[in-house]
C-alpha positions as CSV (number, residue, x, y, z in Angstrom):
1,X,23.6,4.5,7.8
2,X,25.2,1.4,9.2
3,X,22.9,-1.3,10.5
4,X,22.9,-3.1,13.9
5,X,21.1,-6.2,14.9
6,X,21.4,-8.2,18.2
7,X,19.6,-11.2,19.6
8,X,19.4,-13.1,22.8
9,X,17.0,-15.9,23.5
10,X,16.3,-19.6,23.0
11,X,16.5,-19.7,19.2
12,X,19.6,-19.9,17.0
13,X,21.0,-16.4,16.6
14,X,22.6,-16.7,13.2
15,X,19.4,-16.8,11.0
16,X,17.8,-14.0,13.0
17,X,20.9,-11.8,12.7
18,X,21.3,-12.3,9.0
19,X,17.6,-11.8,8.3
20,X,17.8,-8.6,10.4
21,X,20.7,-7.3,8.4
22,X,18.9,-8.0,5.2
23,X,16.1,-5.8,6.4
24,X,18.6,-3.0,7.0
25,X,20.3,-3.2,3.6
26,X,18.5,-0.1,2.4
27,X,20.4,2.0,4.9
28,X,23.6,1.6,2.7
29,X,26.7,-0.4,3.5
30,X,29.8,-1.9,2.1
31,X,30.6,-4.8,4.5
32,X,28.9,-7.1,6.9
33,X,29.7,-9.3,9.9
34,X,28.4,-11.1,13.0
35,X,29.6,-12.6,16.2
36,X,27.9,-15.4,18.2
37,X,28.8,-16.5,21.7
38,X,30.3,-20.0,21.5
39,X,32.3,-21.8,24.2
40,X,33.3,-18.7,26.1
41,X,34.3,-16.6,23.1
42,X,32.6,-14.7,20.3
43,X,32.8,-16.6,17.1
44,X,33.2,-13.8,14.4
45,X,32.5,-14.0,10.7
46,X,32.8,-10.9,8.5
47,X,33.1,-10.0,4.9
48,X,33.7,-7.0,2.6
49,X,30.5,-7.4,0.6
50,X,26.8,-7.9,0.8
51,X,24.7,-9.7,3.4
52,X,24.3,-12.6,0.9
53,X,28.1,-13.0,1.0
54,X,28.0,-13.1,4.8
55,X,25.2,-15.7,4.8
56,X,27.4,-17.9,2.5
57,X,30.5,-17.4,4.7
58,X,28.5,-18.3,7.9
59,X,27.0,-21.4,6.3
60,X,25.9,-24.0,8.8
61,X,28.7,-23.1,11.2
62,X,28.7,-21.9,14.8
63,X,25.5,-22.1,16.6
64,X,24.4,-20.1,19.7
65,X,21.6,-18.2,21.2
66,X,23.3,-14.8,21.7
67,X,24.8,-12.7,18.9
68,X,25.4,-9.3,17.4
69,X,25.6,-8.3,13.7
70,X,26.4,-5.2,11.6
71,X,26.4,-3.7,8.2
72,X,29.1,-1.0,7.8
73,X,29.2,2.2,5.8
74,X,32.9,3.1,5.7
75,X,34.1,6.1,7.6
76,X,37.4,5.2,9.2
77,X,39.2,2.8,6.9
78,X,38.4,1.2,3.6
79,X,35.7,-1.5,3.2
80,X,37.8,-4.6,3.9
81,X,37.3,-7.8,5.8
82,X,39.5,-6.5,8.6
83,X,37.6,-3.2,8.9
84,X,34.2,-4.9,9.0
85,X,32.4,-5.2,12.3
86,X,32.3,-6.8,14.9
87,X,35.6,-5.9,16.4
88,X,37.3,-7.8,19.3
89,X,39.4,-6.7,22.2
90,X,43.0,-8.0,22.6
91,X,41.9,-11.1,24.6
92,X,39.3,-12.1,21.9
93,X,36.6,-12.1,24.6
94,X,34.6,-8.9,24.0
95,X,33.1,-8.0,20.6
96,X,31.5,-4.7,19.6
97,X,29.4,-3.4,16.8
98,X,29.1,0.4,16.4
99,X,27.3,3.0,14.4
100,X,28.6,6.6,14.5
101,X,32.0,8.2,14.6
102,X,34.4,8.4,17.6
103,X,35.9,11.9,17.1
104,X,38.9,11.4,19.4
105,X,39.7,7.9,18.2
106,X,43.2,8.7,17.1
107,X,44.1,10.1,20.4
108,X,42.7,7.1,22.2
109,X,44.4,4.7,19.8
110,X,47.7,6.3,20.4
111,X,47.2,5.9,24.2
112,X,46.3,2.2,23.8
113,X,49.3,1.5,21.4
114,X,51.5,3.1,24.1
115,X,50.1,0.5,26.5
116,X,51.0,-2.3,24.2
117,X,47.7,-2.9,22.4
118,X,48.0,-4.2,18.8
119,X,45.2,-3.1,16.4
120,X,43.8,-5.4,13.7
121,X,41.9,-2.7,11.8
122,X,41.9,1.0,10.8
123,X,38.5,1.7,12.4
124,X,37.6,3.9,15.2
125,X,35.3,1.2,16.5
126,X,38.2,-1.1,17.5
127,X,39.2,1.5,20.0
128,X,35.9,0.9,21.8
129,X,36.5,-2.9,21.9
130,X,39.9,-2.5,23.5
131,X,38.7,0.1,26.0
132,X,35.8,-2.2,27.1
133,X,38.1,-5.3,27.1
134,X,40.6,-3.4,29.3
135,X,37.9,-2.5,31.8
136,X,36.7,-6.1,31.9
137,X,40.2,-7.4,32.4
138,X,40.7,-4.8,35.2
139,X,37.9,-6.4,37.1
140,X,34.8,-4.3,36.4
141,X,31.8,-5.5,38.4
142,X,29.7,-6.0,35.3
143,X,29.9,-5.7,31.6
144,X,27.6,-2.7,31.9
145,X,30.1,-1.0,34.3
146,X,33.0,-1.8,31.8
147,X,31.1,-0.2,29.0
148,X,30.3,2.8,31.1
149,X,33.9,3.2,32.1
150,X,35.1,2.8,28.5
151,X,32.7,5.4,27.2
152,X,33.8,8.1,29.7
153,X,36.7,9.4,27.6
154,X,34.9,8.9,24.3
155,X,34.0,11.9,22.2
156,X,31.6,11.7,19.3
157,X,28.5,9.7,18.3
158,X,27.8,6.0,18.9
159,X,25.2,3.4,19.0
160,X,26.8,0.2,20.3
161,X,26.1,-3.4,21.2
162,X,28.6,-5.3,23.3
163,X,28.9,-9.1,23.7
164,X,31.1,-10.8,26.3
165,X,31.8,-14.3,25.1
166,X,32.1,-15.6,28.7
167,X,28.7,-14.1,29.7
168,X,26.3,-15.1,26.8
169,X,23.3,-14.4,29.0
170,X,23.4,-10.6,28.4
171,X,24.1,-7.9,25.9
172,X,24.9,-4.3,26.8
173,X,23.9,-1.5,24.5
174,X,24.5,2.3,24.6
175,X,23.4,5.3,22.6
176,X,24.7,8.8,22.0
177,X,23.6,10.4,18.8
178,X,23.0,7.2,16.9
179,X,19.7,5.2,17.2
180,X,19.3,2.0,19.2
181,X,16.0,0.3,19.8
182,X,15.1,-2.8,21.8
183,X,12.5,-5.3,20.7
184,X,10.7,-7.1,23.5
185,X,9.7,-10.6,22.6
186,X,8.4,-13.6,24.6
187,X,11.4,-15.0,26.4
188,X,13.7,-13.3,23.9
189,X,15.0,-9.8,23.2
190,X,16.2,-8.1,20.0
191,X,18.4,-5.0,19.5
192,X,18.6,-3.0,16.3
193,X,19.3,0.4,14.9
194,X,15.9,0.5,13.1
195,X,12.6,-1.2,13.9
196,X,12.6,-2.7,10.3
197,X,14.9,-5.4,11.7
198,X,12.5,-6.2,14.6
199,X,8.9,-6.1,13.3
200,X,9.0,-9.7,11.9
201,X,9.4,-10.8,15.5
202,X,7.7,-8.2,17.7
203,X,5.8,-4.9,17.6
204,X,6.9,-3.9,21.2
205,X,9.8,-1.6,21.1
206,X,11.9,0.5,23.6
207,X,13.7,3.5,22.2
208,X,16.9,4.5,24.0
209,X,17.6,8.2,24.6
210,X,21.0,9.8,24.2
211,X,23.3,9.1,27.1
212,X,21.4,5.9,28.0
213,X,22.6,2.3,28.4
214,X,20.7,-1.0,28.7
215,X,21.6,-4.4,29.9
216,X,19.5,-6.9,27.9
217,X,18.7,-10.4,28.9
218,X,16.4,-12.9,27.3
219,X,13.6,-12.2,29.7
220,X,14.1,-8.6,30.7
221,X,16.1,-5.4,30.3
222,X,17.3,-2.6,32.6
223,X,18.1,1.0,31.5
224,X,20.3,3.6,33.1
225,X,22.3,6.8,32.3
226,X,26.0,7.1,31.6
227,X,26.2,8.3,35.2
228,X,24.6,5.0,36.5
229,X,21.3,6.6,37.4
230,X,18.4,4.1,36.7
231,X,15.8,5.1,34.1
232,X,12.4,3.7,33.4
233,X,11.5,2.9,29.8
234,X,8.3,1.2,28.9
235,X,7.7,-0.6,25.5
236,X,5.5,1.1,22.9
237,X,3.7,-0.5,20.1
238,X,5.1,0.4,16.7
239,X,2.6,0.9,13.9
240,X,4.4,-1.4,11.5
241,X,4.5,-5.1,10.8
242,X,6.3,-7.5,8.5
243,X,4.0,-7.0,5.6
244,X,5.0,-3.3,5.4
245,X,8.5,-4.4,4.4
246,X,7.5,-6.8,1.6
247,X,8.0,-6.0,-2.1
248,X,4.9,-7.7,-3.3
249,X,4.7,-7.5,-7.1
250,X,7.0,-4.6,-7.5
251,X,10.6,-5.0,-8.8
252,X,12.1,-2.7,-6.1
253,X,11.2,-0.6,-3.2
254,X,11.4,2.8,-4.9
255,X,8.9,1.8,-7.5
256,X,6.6,0.4,-4.7
257,X,6.9,3.6,-2.6
258,X,6.1,5.9,-5.6
259,X,2.9,3.8,-6.2
260,X,2.0,3.9,-2.5
261,X,1.7,7.7,-2.5
262,X,-2.0,8.0,-3.0
263,X,-2.5,5.9,0.1
264,X,0.3,7.6,2.1
265,X,-1.1,11.1,1.4
266,X,-4.6,9.8,2.3
267,X,-3.2,8.8,5.7
268,X,-1.5,12.2,6.2
269,X,-4.8,14.0,5.6
270,X,-7.1,11.6,7.5
271,X,-8.9,13.3,10.4
272,X,-7.1,16.6,9.8
273,X,-9.2,18.5,7.2
274,X,-11.8,20.7,8.8
275,X,-14.4,21.5,6.2
276,X,-16.6,23.6,8.6
277,X,-13.9,26.2,9.3
278,X,-12.0,25.8,6.1
279,X,-8.8,24.8,7.9
280,X,-7.0,21.8,9.4
281,X,-6.4,20.2,12.8
282,X,-2.8,19.5,13.7
283,X,-3.2,18.7,17.4
284,X,0.3,17.3,17.6
285,X,1.7,20.8,17.3
286,X,0.4,21.6,20.8
287,X,-0.3,25.2,19.7
288,X,-3.7,26.9,20.1
289,X,-4.9,29.8,17.9
290,X,-3.5,32.5,20.2
291,X,-0.1,30.8,20.2
292,X,-0.1,30.4,16.4
293,X,-0.9,34.1,16.0
294,X,2.0,35.0,18.2
295,X,4.5,33.4,15.7
296,X,6.2,36.0,13.6
297,X,8.6,33.8,11.6
298,X,8.9,30.1,10.6
299,X,12.1,28.3,9.8
300,X,12.3,24.8,8.4
301,X,15.5,22.7,9.1
302,X,16.3,19.6,7.2
303,X,18.9,17.9,5.1
304,X,18.8,16.8,1.5
305,X,15.2,16.2,0.3
306,X,13.9,17.3,3.7
307,X,15.6,20.7,3.2
308,X,13.9,21.1,-0.2
309,X,10.5,20.1,1.2
310,X,11.1,22.8,3.8
311,X,11.7,25.3,1.0
312,X,8.3,24.4,-0.4
313,X,6.8,24.8,3.1
314,X,8.4,28.2,3.6
315,X,7.1,29.5,0.3
316,X,3.6,28.3,1.2
317,X,3.7,29.8,4.8
318,X,4.7,33.2,3.3
319,X,2.0,32.9,0.7
320,X,-0.9,31.8,2.9
321,X,0.0,33.1,6.3
322,X,1.9,36.2,5.1
323,X,4.7,35.9,7.7
324,X,8.4,35.5,6.8
325,X,9.6,31.9,6.4
326,X,12.7,30.2,5.1
327,X,14.4,26.8,5.0
328,X,18.0,26.1,5.9
329,X,20.2,23.0,5.9
330,X,20.3,21.8,9.4
331,X,23.9,20.9,8.9
332,X,24.7,24.7,8.5
333,X,22.3,26.0,11.1
334,X,23.9,23.9,13.9
335,X,27.3,25.5,13.3
336,X,26.7,29.1,12.6
337,X,25.7,30.3,16.1
338,X,22.2,31.2,14.9
339,X,20.1,33.9,16.5
340,X,17.2,32.1,18.1
341,X,14.0,34.1,18.4
342,X,11.2,33.4,20.9
343,X,8.5,34.2,18.3
344,X,10.0,32.0,15.6
345,X,8.6,28.5,15.0
346,X,11.3,26.1,14.0
347,X,10.3,22.9,12.2
348,X,12.8,20.0,12.2
349,X,12.2,17.8,9.2
350,X,13.5,14.2,8.9
351,X,12.0,11.0,7.4
352,X,13.9,8.8,9.8
353,X,13.8,11.2,12.8
354,X,17.4,10.2,13.4
355,X,19.3,12.5,11.0
356,X,22.4,13.6,13.1
357,X,22.7,17.1,11.9
358,X,19.0,17.8,12.3
359,X,19.0,16.3,15.8
360,X,21.9,18.4,16.8
361,X,20.0,21.5,15.5
362,X,17.0,20.5,17.7
363,X,19.3,20.1,20.7
364,X,20.8,23.5,20.1
365,X,17.3,25.1,19.8
366,X,16.2,23.4,23.0
367,X,19.3,24.7,24.8
368,X,18.5,28.2,23.7
369,X,14.8,28.1,24.4
370,X,13.5,28.0,20.8
371,X,10.1,26.8,19.9
372,X,10.8,23.7,17.8
373,X,8.4,21.1,16.5
374,X,9.2,17.9,14.5
375,X,8.0,16.7,11.2
376,X,9.1,13.0,11.2
377,X,7.9,9.7,9.9
378,X,8.9,7.3,12.7
379,X,7.1,7.1,16.0
380,X,9.6,7.2,18.9
381,X,12.5,8.6,16.8
382,X,15.1,10.7,18.4
383,X,14.0,14.0,16.8
384,X,10.4,13.3,17.6
385,X,11.2,12.7,21.2
386,X,13.6,15.7,21.4
387,X,10.9,18.0,20.0
388,X,8.1,16.5,22.1
389,X,5.5,17.7,19.6
390,X,5.0,18.1,15.9
391,X,3.4,16.5,12.8
392,X,3.7,12.8,12.2
393,X,4.1,12.3,8.4
394,X,2.2,8.9,8.2
395,X,4.1,7.9,5.1
396,X,4.6,4.4,6.3
397,X,8.0,2.6,6.1
398,X,10.3,3.8,3.4
399,X,13.0,1.5,2.4
400,X,14.6,2.9,-0.8
401,X,17.4,5.3,-0.1
402,X,15.9,8.0,-2.4
403,X,12.9,9.4,-0.6
404,X,9.6,9.6,-2.5
405,X,6.5,9.1,-0.4
406,X,8.0,10.6,2.7
407,X,9.1,13.8,0.9
408,X,5.6,14.1,-0.7
409,X,4.0,13.7,2.8
410,X,6.3,16.4,4.1
411,X,5.1,18.8,1.4
412,X,1.4,17.9,2.2
413,X,2.0,18.4,5.9
414,X,3.6,21.8,5.3
415,X,0.6,22.7,3.1
416,X,-1.6,21.9,6.1
417,X,0.6,23.9,8.4
418,X,0.5,26.9,6.1
419,X,-3.2,26.7,5.8
420,X,-3.6,26.5,9.6
421,X,-1.4,29.5,10.2
422,X,-3.1,31.4,7.4
423,X,-6.6,30.8,8.8
424,X,-5.7,32.2,12.2
425,X,-4.6,35.3,10.4
426,X,-6.0,36.8,7.2
427,X,-6.6,34.0,4.8
428,X,-10.3,34.1,3.8
429,X,-12.8,31.4,4.3
430,X,-13.1,31.1,0.5
431,X,-9.4,30.6,0.0
432,X,-9.3,28.2,3.0
433,X,-12.0,26.1,1.3
434,X,-10.1,26.2,-1.9
435,X,-6.9,24.8,-0.3
436,X,-8.9,22.2,1.7
437,X,-10.5,21.0,-1.5
438,X,-7.1,20.9,-3.2
439,X,-5.6,18.9,-0.4
440,X,-8.5,16.5,-0.5
441,X,-8.0,16.0,-4.3
442,X,-4.3,15.2,-4.0
443,X,-4.5,11.4,-3.6
444,X,-6.7,10.8,-6.6
445,X,-4.6,13.2,-8.7
446,X,-1.3,11.6,-7.7
447,X,-2.9,8.3,-8.8
448,X,-3.5,9.8,-12.2
449,X,0.2,10.6,-12.4
450,X,1.2,7.1,-11.4
451,X,-1.2,5.7,-14.0
452,X,0.6,7.7,-16.7
453,X,3.9,5.9,-15.8
454,X,4.4,4.4,-19.3
455,X,4.6,7.9,-20.9
456,X,7.0,9.1,-18.3
457,X,9.2,6.0,-18.8
458,X,9.4,6.7,-22.5
459,X,10.4,10.3,-21.8
460,X,13.1,9.1,-19.4
461,X,14.4,6.6,-22.0
462,X,14.8,9.4,-24.6
463,X,17.0,11.3,-22.1
464,X,19.1,8.4,-20.9
465,X,22.0,9.3,-23.2
466,X,22.6,12.6,-21.4
467,X,25.6,13.1,-19.2
468,X,24.3,16.4,-17.8
469,X,20.9,17.9,-17.2
470,X,19.4,21.1,-16.0
471,X,16.2,21.3,-13.8
472,X,14.5,24.6,-13.9
473,X,11.6,26.1,-11.9
474,X,10.4,29.4,-10.7
475,X,9.1,30.7,-7.2
476,X,6.8,27.9,-6.0
477,X,8.4,25.3,-8.3
478,X,12.0,26.2,-7.6
479,X,12.1,23.7,-4.7
480,X,10.4,21.1,-7.0
481,X,13.2,21.5,-9.5
482,X,15.9,21.1,-6.8
483,X,14.3,18.0,-5.6
484,X,14.0,16.6,-9.2
485,X,17.7,17.2,-9.8
486,X,18.5,15.6,-6.4
487,X,16.5,12.4,-7.3
488,X,18.2,12.1,-10.7
489,X,21.7,12.5,-9.2
490,X,21.0,10.1,-6.3
491,X,19.9,7.1,-8.3
492,X,21.1,7.5,-11.9
493,X,24.5,9.1,-11.3
494,X,23.8,11.6,-14.1
495,X,25.1,15.1,-13.2
496,X,22.1,17.4,-12.7
497,X,21.9,21.0,-11.6
498,X,18.8,23.0,-10.6
499,X,18.4,26.7,-11.3
500,X,15.7,29.3,-10.9
501,X,14.4,29.9,-14.4
502,X,15.1,33.6,-14.0
503,X,18.8,32.8,-13.4
504,X,19.5,31.1,-16.7
505,X,20.6,34.3,-18.4
506,X,23.0,35.1,-15.6
507,X,25.4,32.3,-16.4
508,X,23.9,28.8,-16.9
509,X,22.9,29.5,-20.5
510,X,26.6,29.2,-21.4
511,X,26.3,25.4,-20.9
512,X,23.2,24.9,-23.0
513,X,23.7,22.8,-26.2
514,X,22.0,19.9,-28.0
515,X,23.6,17.4,-25.6
516,X,22.1,18.9,-22.4
517,X,18.4,18.5,-21.8
518,X,16.6,20.9,-19.5
519,X,13.7,19.7,-17.4
520,X,11.4,22.7,-16.9
521,X,8.7,22.6,-14.3
522,X,5.9,24.7,-15.7
523,X,2.7,25.2,-13.6
524,X,-0.3,27.0,-15.1
525,X,0.0,30.0,-12.8
526,X,0.7,33.8,-13.0
527,X,4.3,33.2,-14.2
528,X,3.4,30.9,-17.1
529,X,4.5,33.5,-19.7
530,X,7.9,33.9,-17.9
531,X,8.4,30.2,-17.9
532,X,7.6,30.0,-21.6
533,X,10.2,32.7,-22.2
534,X,12.8,30.7,-20.4
535,X,12.0,27.6,-22.5
536,X,12.3,29.7,-25.6
537,X,15.8,30.9,-24.5
538,X,16.9,27.3,-24.1
539,X,15.4,26.2,-27.5
540,X,17.1,29.2,-29.2
541,X,20.5,27.7,-28.2
542,X,19.7,24.2,-29.4
543,X,18.9,22.7,-26.0
544,X,16.3,19.9,-25.7
545,X,13.4,20.9,-23.4
546,X,11.4,18.4,-21.2
547,X,8.3,20.2,-19.9
548,X,6.7,18.9,-16.7
549,X,3.5,20.8,-16.8
550,X,-0.3,21.2,-16.2
551,X,-0.5,24.1,-18.7
552,X,-1.2,24.3,-22.4
553,X,2.1,25.2,-24.0
554,X,2.8,26.6,-27.5
555,X,3.0,23.9,-30.2
556,X,6.5,22.6,-30.6
557,X,8.0,24.5,-27.7
558,X,8.9,21.3,-25.7
559,X,10.6,18.3,-27.2
560,X,9.0,16.1,-24.6
561,X,6.0,17.0,-22.5
562,X,5.1,15.2,-19.2
563,X,1.6,16.2,-18.0
564,X,0.2,16.4,-14.5
565,X,-3.3,17.3,-13.2
566,X,-4.1,20.9,-12.1
567,X,-4.8,21.7,-8.5
568,X,-4.8,25.0,-6.6
569,X,-1.7,26.9,-7.7
570,X,-0.3,26.8,-4.2
571,X,-0.4,22.9,-4.3
572,X,0.6,22.3,-7.9
573,X,4.3,21.8,-7.0
574,X,3.3,18.7,-5.1
575,X,1.7,17.1,-8.1
576,X,4.5,18.3,-10.4
577,X,7.1,16.6,-8.2
578,X,5.7,13.0,-8.7
579,X,6.4,12.9,-12.4
580,X,10.0,13.9,-11.6
581,X,10.3,10.9,-9.2
582,X,9.1,8.5,-12.0
583,X,11.4,10.3,-14.5
584,X,14.5,9.7,-12.3
585,X,13.4,6.2,-11.5
586,X,13.0,5.1,-15.2
587,X,16.1,6.9,-16.4
588,X,18.1,5.1,-13.7
589,X,16.5,1.8,-14.5
590,X,17.3,2.3,-18.2
591,X,21.0,2.8,-17.2
592,X,20.9,-0.4,-15.1
593,X,21.4,1.3,-11.7
594,X,20.5,-0.2,-8.4
595,X,17.7,2.3,-7.6
596,X,17.1,1.1,-4.0
597,X,20.8,1.2,-2.9
598,X,22.7,3.9,-4.8
599,X,26.4,4.0,-4.4
600,X,28.0,6.0,-1.6
601,X,24.7,6.9,0.0
602,X,22.7,5.8,3.0
603,X,19.1,6.1,4.0
604,X,19.5,7.4,7.5
605,X,22.5,9.7,7.9
606,X,23.4,9.3,11.5
607,X,26.9,10.7,11.3
608,X,28.3,14.1,10.2
């Protein structure tokens, strides 16, 4: 959600900080600010607005080689200049930027007010600044010790960077539940909440674990626990560089990422398809054939689009491996005191690998001894490290808030998982070969969908007048319909609901009229006649029908038809989801929406 950038080195900090914030704009935010060490104090500039507004406010002002910066997504307090980060202590010496939520902030604030502290904002973060400043004023041996003491009474989640204006040769960072990564340069160091802010300068990164602190200097860093026990963290090379974050000839990142899906799916499949044995290799799972056979249930855990991708995966596991499987919102799983079974495989799904609710679910599973693997897109992410094994999605950097290529790669990865589990059970060689061939065909078929963009854009334009829409699918394509409705809501702000086609007559038909289009996902499978019947029910009540299909439909049944190629029936939902991405994109563009940064949303949800 919020974005953090820090720099310490021989260069001027301001341009690096502002450029880093610009790279993190996709995460969602409503205000921005920075602080640079200058003449014994942090010089702070902050605005309620965009990074461009901050750049203008900073101008050619204060210079310095050590600074911190932040983009804020409001939680405590409205988006105002005063509530923007960084925040200062009472002496104006210590400045802090913070991602996360301090759950006991009001109690700590009341204590500080009782001690005579005056607050300048409504935020929970300012509590941290005053706690750290008090520890510094009380004679803490180091800034790191002051941070450690200040964090002792704090409850909640945080990723913080702290600057002491009188000690510009160091920054102190700490993490609990919100990501912090260090970038190791040549005589300079970087700090960020996401590697996107670092890769222009370095590909060597250190990912902090929960409960870990670091003191960062221009030429080195030291890490330790909250209990002051030293830790050893070595840099890893991140598989991204500056070119991965460039728009090129595309008008925005969402359109670029939709177009990149043939390549991203190719990466997900590369080296994993096993033609000889009609299966796949997923070595990252760390499970041999005997261990896979011992699994009696699979549960996918994710939030938003990751949850819907998990629903697709669960359906496919049941169909190919013939064992019970389901998908559940990680945000619900973590709070309902779930029964954790030793023979269940739990799959934690997250594009960023930092989703707070999903990470908490993983931690609960680890505590209870559950078998949990990750399906993440970011090497070194918190969920990937907490699971210790899993499936890397290989989608590449995803900048737009609405996920496209990552959610497609989730579905492809779950197709491979289902095939692997099916082949160690009763899935025949012939069926295995059919699924392998279907997986191999996906990149080229997705390209065919992308190439038909102009027809999909025209269909979206014809529906742009609608205030409400239904998305309808059945069995395999029910998750596809849910994801289609999610995409439309996210970026166009058009109200959309998804229903199983069989549920229309149990209530939703009451809402059908000529002003409400229904997008019906219609694969050419054993339920084609049932889906045609649902469309006829809509048409009989005057509702416009948009068919997203690879089947031949009766003449005149659909008002608009969007076509996709045919694959194996089990994999058709993947292909049918790509037109829905383009449909949502072009409808939002027709309405003049900011498709990359939809209102009220953030890319990586690192708070509850």
